[in-house]
C-alpha positions as CSV (number, residue, x, y, z in Angstrom):
1,M,0.8,-23.1,6.6
2,K,2.4,-22.4,3.3
3,R,3.5,-18.8,2.8
4,E,1.9,-17.1,-0.1
5,L,2.8,-14.4,-2.4
6,I,0.9,-12.3,-4.6
7,P,3.3,-11.4,-8.0
8,V,3.8,-8.0,-8.9
9,D,3.1,-8.3,-12.5
10,W,4.6,-5.6,-14.3
11,P,7.3,-4.9,-16.6
12,A,9.8,-2.9,-14.0
13,P,13.8,-3.3,-14.9
14,A,15.9,-6.6,-14.1
15,N,17.3,-5.2,-11.2
16,V,14.1,-4.3,-9.3
17,R,12.5,-6.8,-7.2
18,S,9.2,-6.7,-5.3
19,L,7.0,-9.1,-3.3
20,Q,3.3,-8.4,-2.1
21,T,2.6,-11.0,1.2
22,T,-1.4,-12.3,1.6
23,R,-1.9,-13.4,5.4
24,A,-0.9,-17.0,4.7
25,G,2.5,-18.7,5.7
26,G,2.7,-17.8,9.3
27,Y,2.6,-18.1,12.8
28,S,-0.1,-16.0,14.7
29,V,-3.4,-17.2,15.8
30,A,-6.7,-15.5,14.8
31,S,-7.5,-13.0,14.5
32,Y,-4.1,-12.1,13.5
33,D,-4.0,-15.5,11.6
34,S,-1.4,-16.1,10.2
35,L,1.0,-13.6,8.8
36,N,1.0,-10.8,10.9
37,L,4.0,-8.4,10.0
38,G,2.4,-5.1,12.3
39,D,3.6,-4.9,15.4
40,H,0.9,-2.2,16.3
41,V,-1.9,-4.1,15.9
42,G,-2.4,-5.7,19.1
43,D,-1.2,-9.6,18.2
44,D,1.4,-11.2,20.3
45,A,5.1,-8.9,19.9
46,L,7.4,-12.5,19.6
47,T,5.0,-13.9,17.5
48,V,5.3,-11.2,15.2
49,A,9.0,-10.7,15.3
50,R,8.8,-14.2,13.9
51,N,6.7,-13.8,11.2
52,R,8.7,-11.0,10.1
53,Q,12.2,-12.8,10.4
54,S,10.8,-15.6,7.9
55,L,9.9,-13.0,5.2
56,N,13.7,-11.8,6.1
57,D,14.8,-14.9,5.1
58,I,13.4,-14.4,1.1
59,L,15.1,-10.5,1.6
60,P,18.4,-9.1,1.3
61,S,18.2,-6.7,4.3
62,E,15.3,-5.8,7.0
63,P,12.8,-3.9,5.6
64,V,12.3,-0.2,6.7
65,W,9.1,-0.6,9.0
66,L,7.4,2.5,8.6
67,E,4.9,3.9,11.6
68,Q,2.0,4.3,9.6
69,V,0.0,8.0,10.8
70,H,-1.7,7.9,7.1
71,G,0.6,10.8,6.1
72,V,2.5,12.5,3.7
73,E,6.1,12.5,5.1
74,V,8.9,10.7,3.1
75,V,12.1,8.8,4.3
76,V,14.7,7.4,2.8
77,A,15.8,4.0,3.3
78,E,19.2,4.0,3.9
79,T,19.4,6.5,5.8
80,T,17.0,6.1,8.6
81,S,16.7,4.0,11.3
82,C,14.3,2.8,14.1
83,Q,10.3,3.3,13.1
84,P,10.1,6.1,11.2
85,R,6.7,8.1,11.5
86,A,5.9,8.1,7.9
87,D,4.1,6.6,5.4
88,A,6.4,6.4,2.0
89,C,10.0,4.8,1.4
90,I,12.2,5.4,-0.5
91,S,15.6,4.2,-2.1
92,H,18.6,4.9,-4.0
93,T,21.0,1.9,-2.8
94,K,20.7,-1.8,-3.5
95,N,19.4,-3.9,-0.9
96,A,18.0,-1.3,1.1
97,V,14.1,-3.1,1.1
98,C,11.1,-0.5,1.3
99,A,7.9,-1.2,3.0
100,T,4.3,-0.5,3.5
101,M,1.8,-2.5,5.4
102,T,-2.0,-2.9,5.0
103,A,-5.2,-3.8,5.5
104,D,-7.6,-2.1,3.2
105,C,-5.3,0.7,2.7
106,L,-3.6,0.6,-0.6
107,P,-0.3,0.0,-1.2
108,V,1.2,1.9,-4.1
109,L,4.6,1.1,-5.3
110,L,6.9,2.7,-7.6
111,C,10.1,2.4,-9.6
112,D,11.5,4.1,-13.2
113,Q,12.4,2.7,-16.3
114,A,16.6,3.4,-15.3
115,G,16.3,0.8,-12.6
116,T,17.7,3.9,-10.0
117,V,15.0,4.4,-8.1
118,V,12.5,2.6,-6.2
119,A,9.3,3.5,-3.7
120,A,6.9,2.1,-1.7
121,A,3.9,4.8,-0.4
122,H,1.0,3.6,2.0
123,A,-2.2,5.4,0.8
124,G,-5.2,5.5,2.8
125,W,-8.1,7.5,1.7
126,R,-6.7,10.6,3.9
127,G,-3.2,9.9,2.9
128,L,-3.5,9.7,-0.7
129,A,-6.4,13.1,-0.5
130,D,-3.3,14.5,1.5
131,G,-1.0,13.7,-1.7
132,V,1.3,10.9,-0.1
133,I,1.9,10.0,-3.9
134,E,2.8,13.4,-5.0
135,T,4.7,13.4,-1.8
136,T,6.6,10.2,-2.9
137,V,7.1,11.1,-6.7
138,K,9.3,14.7,-5.6
139,A,11.1,12.8,-3.2
140,M,12.2,10.2,-6.3
141,N,14.0,12.8,-8.1
142,V,13.6,11.7,-11.1
143,T,10.7,13.0,-14.3
144,P,8.2,11.6,-13.2
145,G,7.0,10.2,-17.0
146,S,9.8,7.9,-16.5
147,L,7.5,5.9,-13.6
148,M,5.9,3.0,-13.4
149,A,3.9,2.1,-10.8
150,W,1.9,-0.9,-9.5
151,L,-1.4,-0.6,-7.0
152,G,-1.7,-3.6,-4.7
153,P,-4.4,-5.1,-2.6
154,A,-6.6,-3.0,-0.9
155,I,-11.0,-2.7,-0.3
156,G,-13.1,-2.7,-3.6
157,P,-14.9,-0.3,-5.3
158,Q,-17.5,-2.5,-4.1
159,A,-17.1,-2.0,-0.7
160,F,-14.8,1.0,0.0
161,E,-18.4,2.8,1.8
162,V,-17.5,6.3,3.1
163,G,-19.8,9.7,3.4
164,D,-19.5,13.2,2.3
165,D,-16.4,14.3,3.7
166,V,-14.3,12.0,2.1
167,R,-15.9,12.5,-1.2
168,D,-15.7,16.0,-0.4
169,A,-12.1,16.4,0.1
170,F,-11.1,14.5,-3.3
171,I,-13.3,16.9,-5.5
172,S,-11.9,19.9,-4.1
173,H,-8.5,19.1,-5.1
174,D,-9.9,17.5,-8.7
175,P,-13.4,17.5,-10.2
176,K,-12.4,14.7,-12.2
177,A,-12.4,12.7,-8.8
178,I,-16.7,12.7,-8.7
179,T,-16.2,9.3,-11.1
180,A,-14.8,7.6,-8.6
181,F,-18.2,7.9,-6.5
182,T,-21.2,6.5,-6.9
183,L,-24.3,6.9,-4.7
184,H,-24.7,3.7,-2.3
185,P,-27.7,1.9,-3.9
186,S,-28.9,0.6,-0.6
187,P,-31.9,2.5,0.1
188,F,-31.5,1.9,3.9
189,T,-28.1,4.0,3.4
190,S,-28.4,7.7,3.0
191,N,-25.8,10.6,2.4
192,K,-23.1,7.4,1.4
193,Y,-21.2,6.7,-1.5
194,L,-18.7,3.8,-2.9
195,A,-15.4,4.7,-3.9
196,D,-12.9,3.1,-6.1
197,I,-9.5,4.1,-4.5
198,Y,-7.7,2.5,-7.3
199,Q,-8.8,4.9,-9.6
200,L,-9.0,7.6,-7.1
201,A,-5.0,6.8,-7.5
202,R,-4.8,7.0,-11.2
203,Q,-6.2,9.8,-11.1
204,R,-3.4,10.9,-9.1
205,L,-1.0,9.1,-10.8
206,N,-1.6,10.2,-14.3
207,A,-1.5,14.1,-13.3
208,L,1.8,14.1,-12.5
209,G,2.5,12.4,-15.8
210,I,2.5,8.6,-14.6
211,T,0.6,6.4,-17.6
212,Q,2.2,3.1,-16.8
213,L,0.1,1.4,-13.8
214,Y,-0.5,-1.9,-13.1
215,G,-2.1,-3.5,-10.3
216,G,-5.8,-3.0,-8.8
217,G,-8.5,-5.1,-8.9
218,L,-7.4,-6.9,-5.6
219,C,-10.1,-6.7,-2.8
220,T,-9.1,-6.9,0.4
221,Y,-11.9,-6.9,1.7
222,T,-14.1,-9.9,-0.1
223,D,-11.0,-12.0,-0.2
224,Q,-11.1,-13.3,3.3
225,E,-8.9,-16.1,2.8
226,R,-5.7,-14.3,1.2
227,F,-5.9,-10.8,2.6
228,F,-6.4,-8.8,5.7
229,S,-9.4,-6.6,5.8
230,F,-9.9,-3.9,9.2
231,R,-12.8,-2.6,7.4
232,R,-14.7,-6.6,7.4
233,D,-12.6,-8.0,10.9
234,G,-11.6,-5.0,13.6
235,A,-9.1,-6.4,14.9
236,T,-7.1,-8.7,12.7
237,G,-3.0,-8.3,10.5
238,R,-0.8,-6.3,8.3
239,M,0.5,-7.2,4.8
240,A,3.2,-6.1,3.5
241,S,3.9,-5.1,0.0
242,L,7.9,-4.4,-0.4
243,I,10.5,-3.1,-3.1
244,W,14.1,-3.0,-3.7
245,L,16.9,-2.4,-5.8
246,A,19.6,-5.6,-6.7
């Protein structure tokens, strides 16, 4: 199967490189077919390593693969080792590849207009609510207004069903977050909402002074051909969003 990459369509500086993988172009078999990059989801370890190596062939270095825990910890790509427990990675150094893996959660790529720093953040609802974007931006140590962000494939607003706990977590931080939730339309579903994780992320970014926002709108849940989705399939693979300075 031919590898398919989603274009990261944003006006990043010429020395910033970024890639978004899909599920196509790897060696894993169902239900991880085929370019599964996650080594924690039950797939054969040697097959995952083969998938990662095929990706490494088009990258300047091995990505910093995180042990993602839906938290807010940030690591620096050029100084970390092994597989750190964190949900975001930044880099100021040429050819150090930051990566985040997702299968419904929102990947956020960031860079500054001068091309001096890049970041990749894993923004599931819990990490997003707890401030993973804020901690990532703080760690980048540049004026937030100089940053731009790209929102990668995530579960879309017509499929992301949540309860009061999720809604309350965002509204308690910012009452305007209520606009990102709509009551579930099904008469058989009570006390449930449909959440727009793209809107929630844009609100957090805007609050920091980041207005150059791109991407969003690619739904992992509904596009089974291109994307893994944990909510849709349960046992499934992981895609990667990657960024580095060239």
